[in-house]
N, C-alpha and C positions, 0 to 999 in steps of 0.2 A: 432268463425265464420271464415271460410276460405275465403279469398278474391280472386276471379278469375280475376287477372289483365291480360291484354293482354301482350303477350311477348314483343311487341314494347314498351309499357309503362314501363314495368319492366326494360328493358334494358336502357331506357331513364333516369329513376330514378337512376339506378346504375351508369350510365355515369355521370349524373349531380353531384353525390356525390363522384366521383372519384373512384368508385369500391372499397369503403372501408366504414366501419361503420362511420357514421357522428359524433358519440359521442367519441368513443375510438380509431378509426383508424384501427381496425382489418380488415383483408381481408378474414377472415375465416367465413363460415356459414352465409353469408349475407341473409337478409330477408328485405322485405318491411313492414314498419309499418304505419298505418293510425293514424295521430295525433288525429283527431276527428274520433272515431271508427264508422264503418259502422252502427252498431246497435244503435248508437246515432245520426244518420243522416249524418255522414261524407260521403264524396264521393271519387272518384278516381282521383281527380285533383292533379297535381304535387305539389300544394300548401299544400296539406294535407298529402303527402307521404314523407317518409324519409327512407334511407338505415340504417339498424342497424344489428349488429352481433346478433347471437342467444342469447348471454348472455345479451346484452343491451336490446334486444327486450323483453326478459323475464322480466327484471327489469322494463321496461316500463309498463308491465302488473302487477307489484307488486310481482314478483317471483325472488328471488335472487339465481340463479342456482349455482353459483360458491362460494358463501359464503365469498368472500373476497372483494366485492365491498364496498367502503366507501360511496357510494351513496344510497340514498333512492329513492323510486318511485317518490316523489315530486321533488327531484334533477333531476332525469332523465327527467321528464316532462319539467322542466325549461330548461334543455339543449336542448331539442327538440324544444321548443318554440324559444329559442334564435337563434338556427341554421336556422329554417325556416323564422323567422323574418328578419334575416340578408340576407338570400337568396332572399326573395321577399319583401324587405324593403318597396317599394312603394305601394304594392298591397295586403299585407297580414294582415288581421284583425280578428284573431281568437276570440277576446273578443266580436265580433258582434254575436257569436254563442253560446248562453248560455248552449246548450246541450253538449258542448265539455268537455274534462276532467276538473274536478272541478265544472262543471255546474250540474244542476238538482240534 
């Protein structure tokens, strides 16, 4: 499912994440990932969005494009959780949404 984010929201997420992948630090082929996927009820709130490079984004969806990642999809999900939890420490509660990754 392709998410149509507004250009302003997309820029705000890139800016918040320092115009680099929040997991590996790459600045190439940046994309926005929904932690709780839209098809599972996730929304376009900044609390649910993270900047990932195309390789990390693919791994977040279970596809290891480059074949040399030592991470699994579960590791990637944990990295995303930790990043967003640190970013929104006081207001981020993904476990309150059982339909997120690992739920249902």
